[in-house]
C-alpha positions in Angstrom: 12.7 10.7 -1.1 13.3 12.5 -4.4 16.7 12.3 -6.2 16.8 15.9 -5.8 16.0 16.1 -2.1 18.5 13.6 -1.5 21.6 15.4 -3.2 20.1 19.1 -2.3 21.6 21.0 0.9 19.9 19.3 4.0 19.7 22.8 5.8 17.5 23.8 2.3 14.2 22.7 1.1 14.3 23.6 -2.6 17.6 24.1 -4.1 18.6 27.1 -6.4 19.0 26.1 -9.8 17.5 27.1 -12.9 13.8 25.5 -13.5 12.3 25.5 -16.9 9.6 23.1 -16.7 6.1 24.1 -17.5 3.9 21.5 -17.7 1.2 21.4 -14.8 1.2 18.5 -12.2 -0.7 15.1 -13.2 -2.4 13.4 -11.0 -0.2 10.7 -9.9 2.5 13.6 -9.0 2.7 14.7 -5.7 3.1 18.3 -4.3 6.5 17.8 -3.9 7.6 16.6 -6.9 5.6 19.5 -8.7 7.6 22.1 -6.4 10.7 20.6 -7.2 10.6 21.0 -11.3 7.7 23.5 -11.9 9.9 26.8 -13.2 8.6 30.5 -13.3 8.3 33.2 -10.7 5.1 32.0 -9.4 7.2 28.7 -8.5 10.0 30.3 -7.1 8.0 32.7 -4.7 6.6 29.9 -3.1 9.8 27.9 -2.9 11.5 31.3 -1.5 9.5 31.3 1.1 9.2 27.9 2.2 12.7 27.6 2.5 12.5 31.1 4.3 10.1 29.2 7.0 11.8 26.0 6.8 15.5 28.2 8.4 13.4 29.4 11.4 12.4 25.6 12.5 15.2 24.8 15.1 18.1 22.8 12.8 17.4 19.5 15.2 14.2 19.4 14.0 14.9 20.0 10.2 15.7 16.7 8.9 12.7 15.0 10.0 10.6 17.9 8.9 12.2 18.0 5.5 11.9 14.4 5.1 8.0 14.4 4.9 8.1 17.4 3.1 9.8 16.2 0.2 9.2 12.8 0.2 6.4 10.6 -1.6 3.5 10.5 0.6 1.0 13.2 0.2 -0.6 13.2 3.5 2.5 13.5 5.4 3.6 16.3 3.1 0.1 18.1 4.0 0.6 17.3 7.9 4.4 18.5 7.8 3.4 21.6 5.6 0.4 22.0 8.1 3.0 22.1 10.9 5.3 24.5 8.9 2.5 26.9 8.5 1.4 26.9 12.3 5.4 27.2 13.5 5.6 30.4 11.3 2.6 31.8 12.3 3.5 31.9 16.2 7.0 33.2 15.6 5.5 35.8 13.1 2.5 36.4 16.1 5.9 36.6 19.0 5.3 33.6 20.7 8.5 31.6 21.1 7.9 28.1 19.9 9.6 24.8 21.0 9.0 22.2 18.6 8.1 18.8 20.2 8.6 20.0 23.9 8.1 17.0 26.5 4.8 16.6 28.1 4.7 16.1 31.7 3.7 12.5 32.5 3.7 11.5 28.9 6.4 9.9 26.7 4.5 11.3 23.7 4.8 15.0 23.0 2.4 17.8 20.9 3.7 19.0 18.3 4.8 22.6 20.0 5.0 24.2 22.8 4.1 28.6 22.4 4.8 31.0 25.1 4.1 34.5 24.9 4.9 36.4 28.6 3.4 34.3 30.9 0.6 32.3 28.7 1.6 29.3 27.1 0.0 26.2 25.6 0.7 22.8 23.8 -0.3 22.8 20.2 -0.9 19.8 18.6 -1.5 19.8 14.7 -2.7 16.6 12.1 -5.4 15.9 9.9 -8.9 15.8 10.0 -9.7 13.2 7.4 -9.9 9.6 6.1 -6.9 7.9 4.2 -7.7 6.0 0.6 -6.4 2.9 0.0 -3.4 3.9 -1.4 -3.1 1.1 -4.0 -6.5 2.1 -5.2 -6.1 5.5 -5.2 -2.6 4.8 -7.6 -4.5 2.9 -9.9 -7.3 6.1 -10.0 -4.7 8.5 -10.8 -2.7 6.4 -13.0 -5.9 5.9 -15.4 -6.9 9.7 -14.9 -4.0 10.5 -16.0 -4.3 8.5 -19.2 -7.5 10.2 -19.8 -6.5 13.3 -19.4 -3.3 12.8 -21.9 -6.1 12.4 -25.0 -6.4 15.1 -27.3 -9.7 16.4 -26.9 -9.9 18.6 -29.6 -11.5 21.5 -26.9 -13.7 18.7 -25.6 -13.9 18.9 -21.6 -15.5 16.2 -20.3 -16.8 14.6 -16.7 -15.3 11.4 -15.5 -16.9 9.5 -13.0 -15.3 6.2 -11.5 -17.9 3.9 -10.1 -15.7 0.9 -10.0 -11.9 0.8 -9.4 -10.4 -2.7 -11.0 -7.8 -4.8 -9.2 -5.0 -3.8 -11.7 -3.9 -0.8 -14.0 -5.6 -0.1 -16.7 -3.9 -0.5 -19.9 -3.4 2.8 -22.5 -5.2 1.1 -25.3 -8.1 0.7 -23.5 -8.7 3.9 -22.7 -6.9 5.7 -25.7 -8.6 4.1 -28.5 -12.0 3.9 -27.2 -12.0 7.8 -26.1 -10.5 9.1 -29.5 -13.4 7.1 -31.2 -16.3 8.8 -29.1 -14.5 12.0 -29.5 -14.9 11.9 -33.5 -19.1 11.0 -32.9 -19.0 14.1 -30.6 -17.0 16.5 -33.1 -19.3 14.7 -36.6 -22.4 15.6 -34.4 -23.6 12.7 -33.6 -25.0 13.0 -30.2 -24.0 13.8 -26.7 -24.1 10.0 -25.3 -21.8 9.2 -22.9 -18.7 6.8 -23.0 -18.6 3.6 -21.0 -15.6 1.8 -20.1 -16.1 -1.2 -18.7 -12.1 -3.3 -18.7 -10.3 -5.2 -16.3 -13.0 -4.8 -13.4 -13.3 -1.0 -14.0 -16.3 0.7 -14.4 -15.6 4.5 -15.8 -18.4 7.0 -17.1 -17.4 9.9 -19.2 -20.1 12.6 -20.2 -19.6 15.5 -22.7 -19.3 18.9 -20.6 -18.5 21.5 -23.2 -16.3 22.2 -26.4 -14.7 25.1 -26.4 -13.2 26.8 -30.0 -10.4 28.8 -28.4 -6.9 27.5 -30.0 -5.8 28.0 -26.2 -7.8 25.2 -24.9 -7.3 22.9 -27.9 -4.7 20.7 -26.5 -5.8 21.3 -23.1 -6.4 18.2 -20.4 -9.7 16.2 -21.0 -11.2 16.0 -17.8 -12.9 19.0 -16.6 -14.9 17.5 -13.6 -14.2 14.6 -11.4 -15.8 12.0 -9.1 -14.8 8.7 -8.0 -15.7 5.6 -5.3 -13.0 6.9 -3.1 -14.1 10.2 -3.1 -14.9 11.7 0.8 -15.3 15.1 2.1 -12.7 15.8 4.1 -13.4 17.2 7.3 -17.0 15.9 7.9 -18.3 16.2 11.9 -17.3 12.6 11.9 -13.8 13.1 11.4 -12.9 16.2 13.1 -14.9 14.3 16.3 -12.4 11.2 15.5 -9.3 13.3 15.5 -10.1 15.1 18.7 -11.0 11.6 20.6 -7.2 10.5 19.0 -5.6 13.6 21.0 -7.6 14.9 23.2 -6.4 12.7 25.8 -2.8 11.8 24.0 -0.6 13.1 26.6 -1.8 12.1 30.3 -2.5 15.7 32.5 -0.3 18.4 31.2 0.9 21.7 32.4 -0.7 24.1 30.1 -3.6 24.2 27.8 -3.6 22.3 25.0 -4.6 23.5 21.7 -5.4 20.7 18.7 -5.3 21.9 15.4 -6.8 20.5 12.4 -6.3 20.7 8.6 -8.7 19.6 6.1 -9.3 20.3 2.4 -12.2 23.0 1.5 -14.1 21.4 4.1 -15.4 21.6 7.3 -18.1 24.5 7.1 -19.1 26.0 10.3 -22.0 23.4 10.7 -19.5 20.5 10.7 -17.1 21.7 13.4 -20.2 23.0 15.7 -21.9 19.6 15.5 -18.1 18.2 16.5 -17.6 20.3 19.5 -21.0 20.9 20.9 -22.8 18.1 19.7 -25.4 16.8 16.5 -28.0 19.2 15.8 -31.9 17.5 16.6 -34.8 18.2 16.3 -37.2 17.6 19.7 -40.9 16.5 19.0 -43.7 15.9 21.6 -45.7 13.9 20.4 -48.6 13.5 23.2 -49.2 17.0 23.1 -50.0 18.3 19.1 -49.8 21.9 20.1 -46.6 22.1 21.4 -44.3 23.4 18.7 -40.8 21.6 17.7 -37.4 22.7 19.0 -34.3 22.0 18.2 -31.4 20.6 21.0 -27.7 19.2 20.7 -26.8 15.4 21.2 -24.2 14.6 24.1 -22.0 13.4 21.9 -19.4 16.8 20.8 -16.2 17.2 22.4 -17.2 20.3 24.7 -21.2 19.4 25.7 -22.0 17.0 27.8 -25.7 17.9 28.7 -25.2 19.1 32.1 -21.7 19.9 32.0 -18.6 21.5 30.0 -16.2 18.5 28.9 -12.3 18.1 28.1 -11.6 21.9 29.8 -7.9 21.3 29.3 -8.4 21.5 25.3 -8.5 25.2 25.2 -9.4 25.5 21.5 -9.5 23.8 18.5 -7.9 25.4 15.2 -9.6 24.6 12.1 -7.7 25.2 9.0 -9.2 25.0 5.3 -7.8 24.8 1.8 -4.1 25.0 3.5 -1.7 24.6 0.8 1.9 26.0 -0.1 0.6 28.3 -3.4 -2.5 29.8 -0.5 -0.2 30.9 2.2 -1.4 34.8 1.3 -5.1 34.0 1.5 -5.5 31.2 4.9 -7.6 32.3 6.9 -7.7 29.3 10.2 -10.6 29.5 12.6 -10.1 29.2 16.4 -12.9 28.1 18.2 -12.7 28.8 21.9 -13.8 26.0 24.6 -16.9 27.8 26.0 -15.5 27.4 29.7 -15.2 31.1 30.9 -11.8 30.8 32.1 -10.1 29.1 29.3 -7.9 31.5 27.0 -6.4 31.1 23.8 -3.6 32.3 21.4 -4.1 35.3 19.9 -3.0 35.8 16.1 -4.2 39.2 14.2 -4.7 36.9 11.2 -7.2 34.2 12.7 -10.6 34.0 12.5 -12.2 33.3 16.2 -15.3 31.6 17.0 -16.2 33.2 20.8 -19.1 31.5 22.9 -21.4 34.0 24.0 -25.1 34.0 25.5 -25.4 30.5 23.6 -24.5 31.3 20.4 -21.2 31.7 19.3 -19.7 34.9 17.5 -16.9 35.2 15.1 -14.8 37.6 15.2 -12.8 38.6 11.8 -9.5 38.5 11.3 -7.5 41.9 11.5 -4.9 41.7 9.2 -4.3 39.1 6.0 -2.2 36.5 6.3 -0.6 38.0 3.6 0.6 41.0 6.1 1.3 38.4 8.6 3.8 36.6 6.7 5.3 39.7 4.8 4.8 38.7 2.0 4.6 41.7 -1.0 1.2 41.8 -3.5 3.1 40.7 -6.5 3.6 37.2 -4.2 2.6 33.9 -6.3 0.1 35.7 -8.3 -0.3 33.9 -11.7 1.1 30.4 -13.1 2.2 30.3 -16.3 1.4 26.8 -17.9 2.4 25.0 -20.9 0.5 21.8 -21.3 3.0 20.6 -24.9 5.9 21.4 -22.5 8.4 18.9 -21.2 8.0 17.7 -17.5 
């Protein structure tokens, strides 16, 4: 936990102090660290909103949640913010919310029990992606920060980390070769890439473009990036695994279960459909060349088993994408309802709904934006002001 987190009021996420930092976050910096130090109205908006949401959390649950939101583990932060986002969503949608309500016949607890009128659901929130090797990730981020710190004179480059070494790269190993390479680019000697192969690492740099705009001269060097740790979060297999982990984790429940998954930019609708209804496959009859090929689904989905619907106690799967404190006003989660006719799912005006209808999935768009649900003004969190030469 950061020093600021330790010294702040335990009933508040972010203390009320003047922050003047304008330097954008580095790759080694976690979201909580950046939120703690960044100054300006943009970041004040984010912090004040998170503080208000945190104040709606029951006092008995704040300590645990606060530790995750202000700690050094980025995955814990993402998971905890997803819980905070859901908690506030349910409150704004008119539900009564109990955090970690004890489930019957099980010592384990879903994250929430929500109630409106005579209807009630349990809600379990989790991430739908794979955790990278933390040591390798830290080494990669530190190397990328060193590359980004090299003044490119307006050049923007593509970086591909093909192999990660067992130890941190030295600054001199990166800085001097990159500076010399940029000099050759400026001299018009060609557009060849640079290969850095030291200490067990293999990193390729390729020039992308050069801007002559003075505002870009001292900005960071990396334009696009790929690494050997890359994994598209939220694939069909990631969703299946997350659902397997939670579908039967709580024994027999006295209310339907909603599993709420969050990933990055993915998953797309095809990923989710494959995870819930089974992988799409092409069927061909080789003995009858005149027969048309047809598409069908394997019986490996969360809900589809070929002859019957499975796991009807999971009434719906909620998918959140690009969930971040700075995207609160634009997040639109999609609720996928179980195809069994008797199942019902919580209704909020700001969610998109995927409804099974006549063998197809029909999407029902939200009635209002998240900005309206949360009561955020139009000027909320509009444009961050960065200064690449400012102190941290």
